[in-house]
Steps between C-alpha positions, in 0.01 A plus 500: 500500500766420243810304590726689739785688326795400712806614306586741219840544335685593181700222329867581570793459255665240728183287488497436124683266265666558161153540339395767753252244643449464872711202620317205654638558850384860512135405448533310826679793666208726408250245636710459814478876565124475449486224763692725740244775440213258562668399827507869600129532411423202723699638793784252449752780447855534636379639833267201544785260416715669766237487772335166422796306360269379219521533124381343175702239311429401141409130473437484128451726203417480132598769252348539155655731241227619263629808313835669467588787727748751362754736652344815645146363523300616799340192656278420794410188693138436596454244772203277568462299819378158389467326838642481850483287811645536850861486375506533120424747223426410138537802276527596137700793360440634147743733325367781277632805322371799695170609347456181293288192561716242315650253747877474438578228754332307780641373829320261732643460852438295812644666811540366851489707820807404704632552849862588421624360835431146376464554220160334504150571371300736719140620487421857396403735779143627524579840342651333192206261470263796511695673221497177293124469551447863395719467188319179403165680533626793289616265224204258509377598151837476324518227238729206560835559324513301176837338578427414864589142590697421186728198498811460288500201268517389139179354366593197299313421184346152505729238350349349188550127446 
């Protein structure tokens, strides 16, 4: 199975800068909507939040801008579940033009399942764990995203004496 397509949209006029390029913040908005859609797929939708009092919080994310995205482009997010444990999800979103295989941007996220009454970390329920297990099995043959686990830093050239 390919990565799960979680969100599709057209780039809106209010999302672009003076060069008709998608603004930095709107890449994250698009990925945020994709995360919401993944939550729905996993049964962590608004009804579940109401009844369980649980939700996902973003602990950390990395965003890589790879190619420009212009006004009016139709784009889609494909989501790959990298790993999970009793309380956390590690996922990777990739942004594409609809019908194209060139990755425009990548977004790695670590999410925590939270009891909103605390708020404090809370384990996933059995139904969610089953969905996570099934999605992992469906995506088992997907290659590891090239930018997964990147760290920001400047590599210094060795100082010559």
